[in-house]
C-alpha positions in Angstrom: 0.0 0.0 0.0 1.3 3.5 -0.9 1.0 6.7 1.0 -1.2 8.3 -1.6 -3.7 5.4 -1.4 -3.9 5.7 2.3 -4.3 9.4 2.1 -7.2 9.1 -0.3 -9.0 6.4 1.8 -8.7 8.5 5.0 -9.8 11.7 3.3 -13.0 10.0 2.3 -13.9 9.5 5.9 -12.8 12.9 7.2 -9.3 12.1 8.4 -6.1 13.8 7.3 -2.7 12.2 7.1 0.6 14.1 6.7 4.1 13.0 6.3 7.3 14.6 7.6 10.4 12.5 7.1 9.6 9.1 8.5 6.7 10.3 10.7 3.1 10.0 9.7 0.6 12.2 11.5 -3.1 11.2 11.5 -5.9 13.5 12.7 -9.4 14.8 12.1 -9.8 17.6 9.6 -10.3 20.1 12.4 -8.3 18.2 15.0 -5.7 19.8 17.2 -2.4 18.4 18.6 -4.3 16.7 21.4 -6.2 14.4 18.9 -3.3 13.7 16.6 -1.7 10.3 16.3 1.9 9.9 15.1 3.5 6.7 13.8 6.1 5.6 11.3 4.0 2.6 10.0 1.7 3.2 7.1 -0.6 0.3 7.8 -0.9 1.4 11.5 -1.7 5.0 10.3 -4.5 3.6 8.1 -6.0 1.4 10.9 -5.9 4.2 13.5 -7.3 6.8 11.0 -10.2 4.5 10.2 -10.9 4.0 13.9 -10.8 7.8 14.4 -13.5 8.1 11.7 -15.8 5.6 13.5 -17.2 7.3 16.6 -18.3 4.8 19.3 -21.6 6.6 19.8 -22.8 6.1 16.2 -24.4 3.0 14.9 -22.0 0.6 13.1 -24.1 0.4 10.0 -24.0 4.2 9.6 -20.2 4.1 9.6 -20.2 1.3 7.0 -22.4 3.3 4.7 -20.2 6.4 5.2 -17.1 4.5 3.9 -18.9 3.1 0.8 
């Protein structure tokens, strides 16, 4: 999986990913430093970003339709 593919997948669900050197920062579009997640693993960034996009208080089927 490539960075650009992950970036597009996360953008569709309202999550941004940015890259600086080997660090990948994942956050909500309007998220501040307190909600950011930093990793060096692209697959982990995708997994965490998708989890960020699925609020626990929303029904699971709503989140599934949102990703489609």
